[in-house]
C-alpha positions as semicolon CSV with decimal commas, in nm:
position;residue;x (nm);y (nm);z (nm)
1;X;0,241;0,067;-1,012
2;X;0,481;0,337;-1,113
3;X;0,426;0,572;-1,403
4;X;0,745;0,735;-1,529
5;X;0,793;1,059;-1,332
6;X;0,901;1,256;-1,640
7;X;0,577;1,158;-1,810
8;X;0,373;1,265;-1,506
9;X;0,550;1,601;-1,482
10;X;0,506;1,654;-1,858
11;X;0,132;1,615;-1,805
12;X;0,131;1,873;-1,523
13;X;0,188;1,671;-1,207
14;X;0,332;1,841;-0,900
15;X;0,543;1,694;-0,619
16;X;0,437;1,777;-0,265
17;X;0,607;1,704;0,068
18;X;0,404;1,560;0,355
19;X;0,525;1,533;0,713
20;X;0,465;1,215;0,912
21;X;0,103;1,218;1,029
22;X;-0,013;1,473;0,770
23;X;-0,336;1,387;0,590
24;X;-0,331;1,343;0,213
25;X;-0,704;1,289;0,174
26;X;-0,998;1,201;0,398
27;X;-1,258;0,929;0,380
28;X;-1,568;1,053;0,190
29;X;-1,365;1,325;0,011
30;X;-1,422;1,351;-0,365
31;X;-1,146;1,173;-0,557
32;X;-0,979;1,427;-0,786
33;X;-0,613;1,322;-0,802
34;X;-0,380;1,038;-0,892
35;X;-0,109;0,994;-0,624
36;X;0,232;0,827;-0,661
37;X;0,496;0,805;-0,388
38;X;0,846;0,930;-0,471
39;X;0,976;0,867;-0,119
40;X;0,828;0,772;0,216
41;X;0,518;0,565;0,287
42;X;0,143;0,607;0,325
43;X;-0,114;0,436;0,545
44;X;-0,478;0,413;0,440
45;X;-0,733;0,347;0,714
46;X;-1,091;0,374;0,833
47;X;-1,205;0,475;1,180
48;X;-1,534;0,446;1,366
49;X;-1,716;0,684;1,602
50;X;-1,517;0,553;1,902
51;X;-1,188;0,628;1,724
52;X;-1,094;0,264;1,660
53;X;-0,890;0,242;1,342
54;X;-0,865;-0,032;1,084
55;X;-0,571;-0,013;0,844
56;X;-0,665;-0,090;0,485
57;X;-0,306;-0,092;0,360
58;X;0,042;0,054;0,346
59;X;0,195;0,197;0,029
60;X;0,564;0,263;-0,034
61;X;0,809;0,436;-0,266
62;X;0,721;0,382;-0,632
63;X;0,364;0,277;-0,557
64;X;0,042;0,460;-0,634
65;X;-0,263;0,468;-0,408
66;X;-0,626;0,577;-0,401
67;X;-0,699;0,510;-0,770
68;X;-1,022;0,300;-0,765
69;X;-1,260;0,593;-0,697
70;X;-1,104;0,785;-0,988
71;X;-1,233;0,524;-1,231
72;X;-1,588;0,504;-1,096
73;X;-1,652;0,868;-0,989
74;X;-1,678;0,782;-0,620
75;X;-1,541;0,932;-0,299
76;X;-1,237;0,793;-0,120
77;X;-1,343;0,495;0,097
78;X;-1,050;0,552;0,338
79;X;-0,830;0,824;0,482
80;X;-0,468;0,845;0,362
81;X;-0,198;0,972;0,597
82;X;0,180;1,000;0,565
83;X;0,322;0,706;0,764
84;X;0,670;0,862;0,732
85;X;0,786;1,196;0,591
86;X;0,699;1,159;0,224
87;X;0,716;1,318;-0,118
88;X;0,413;1,245;-0,334
89;X;0,330;1,330;-0,694
90;X;-0,025;1,456;-0,758
91;X;-0,187;1,462;-1,101
92;X;-0,543;1,571;-1,177
93;X;-0,795;1,297;-1,247
94;X;-0,865;1,431;-1,598
95;X;-0,498;1,424;-1,701
96;X;-0,444;1,083;-1,540
97;X;-0,732;0,934;-1,739
98;X;-0,596;1,092;-2,060
99;X;-0,257;0,926;-1,996
100;X;-0,435;0,591;-1,971
101;X;-0,618;0,661;-2,298
102;X;-0,294;0,749;-2,478
103;X;-0,068;0,475;-2,337
104;X;-0,223;0,130;-2,361
105;X;0,079;-0,028;-2,188
106;X;0,014;0,184;-1,876
107;X;-0,355;0,096;-1,896
108;X;-0,266;-0,276;-1,897
109;X;-0,035;-0,229;-1,598
110;X;-0,320;-0,063;-1,408
111;X;-0,557;-0,346;-1,490
112;X;-0,298;-0,590;-1,355
113;X;-0,249;-0,375;-1,042
114;X;-0,623;-0,355;-0,973
115;X;-0,655;-0,734;-1,011
116;X;-0,370;-0,790;-0,764
117;X;-0,530;-0,551;-0,515
118;X;-0,871;-0,717;-0,542
119;X;-0,708;-1,057;-0,491
120;X;-0,511;-0,928;-0,193
121;X;-0,829;-0,780;-0,036
122;X;-1,004;-1,115;-0,075
123;X;-0,715;-1,293;0,099
124;X;-0,706;-1,031;0,376
125;X;-1,083;-1,060;0,428
126;X;-1,051;-1,437;0,456
127;X;-0,770;-1,397;0,712
128;X;-0,970;-1,148;0,921
129;X;-1,270;-1,382;0,934
130;X;-1,048;-1,635;1,112
131;X;-1,100;-1,561;1,480
132;X;-0,762;-1,682;1,603
133;X;-0,536;-1,381;1,675
134;X;-0,218;-1,577;1,604
135;X;-0,343;-1,668;1,256
136;X;-0,436;-1,306;1,178
137;X;-0,096;-1,179;1,292
138;X;0,095;-1,440;1,091
139;X;-0,115;-1,360;0,782
140;X;-0,031;-0,989;0,825
141;X;0,341;-1,062;0,874
142;X;0,345;-1,293;0,571
143;X;0,173;-1,030;0,357
144;X;0,430;-0,773;0,466
145;X;0,718;-1,008;0,388
146;X;0,568;-1,121;0,054
147;X;0,798;-1,056;-0,237
148;X;1,113;-1,039;-0,026
149;X;1,373;-1,298;-0,120
150;X;1,494;-1,381;0,228
151;X;1,437;-1,674;0,461
152;X;1,601;-1,491;0,749
153;X;1,399;-1,325;1,020
154;X;1,399;-0,949;0,990
155;X;1,269;-0,673;1,210
156;X;0,900;-0,597;1,164
157;X;0,866;-0,222;1,098
158;X;0,526;-0,197;1,268
159;X;0,433;-0,129;1,628
160;X;0,201;-0,360;1,815
161;X;-0,072;-0,093;1,780
162;X;-0,022;-0,080;1,403
163;X;-0,047;-0,459;1,382
164;X;-0,369;-0,437;1,585
165;X;-0,507;-0,170;1,351
166;X;-0,437;-0,387;1,047
167;X;-0,568;-0,714;1,190
168;X;-0,875;-0,573;1,364
169;X;-0,752;-0,697;1,702
170;X;-0,709;-0,511;2,029
171;X;-0,351;-0,414;2,106
172;X;-0,362;-0,620;2,428
173;X;-0,459;-0,927;2,225
174;X;-0,170;-0,864;1,984
175;X;0,077;-0,838;2,274
176;X;-0,045;-1,166;2,429
177;X;-0,044;-1,346;2,094
178;X;0,308;-1,225;2,009
179;X;0,437;-1,345;2,348
180;X;0,280;-1,686;2,282
181;X;0,428;-1,690;1,930
182;X;0,774;-1,605;2,069
183;X;0,755;-1,904;2,304
184;X;0,680;-2,133;2,009
185;X;0,958;-1,968;1,801
186;X;0,720;-1,833;1,534
187;X;0,859;-1,485;1,601
188;X;1,150;-1,349;1,800
189;X;1,124;-1,056;2,037
190;X;1,458;-0,888;2,107
191;X;1,467;-0,563;2,308
192;X;1,091;-0,521;2,254
193;X;1,138;-0,543;1,875
194;X;0,960;-0,811;1,672
195;X;1,151;-1,026;1,422
196;X;0,977;-1,249;1,170
């Protein structure tokens, strides 16, 4: 979802730069802002007491993130971190909600966005329940490639650790599964880079 930047700035939004690895908000923090990416990318994740991370999702240029708690007065359920150097627009919750009140077309776009995200979470949950690592990895790679109009294999922009974080697998399991998948031509591994 992308709200016109001029509209956001007219309502008082500010653009802020974040370096790779810099936190945007933390899990359990009160949700007070609407965020939209101008450039770069964001990773949202949860971690447990042992430091194991589970990636909830990646968000890219033109996308917004972290909106659900704004609508229901809840805290953020995940931590958001800059996956690459990024520029992000921030707008206060109050002004964001007023924009939705004034522009019914934007409100409808958000309803559509939330429905797509709920559907995607349901699919992801179903894929994670499957215990076969190869199936989980392929589901992740397909989700990443979704919407791209190519049948050619392209380089996967995620490390094996990042794939493990998203699929809930151990990195060693991901490495073994990718090697097995390369032998059956489901992926290609060239100079340690994964192509799918």
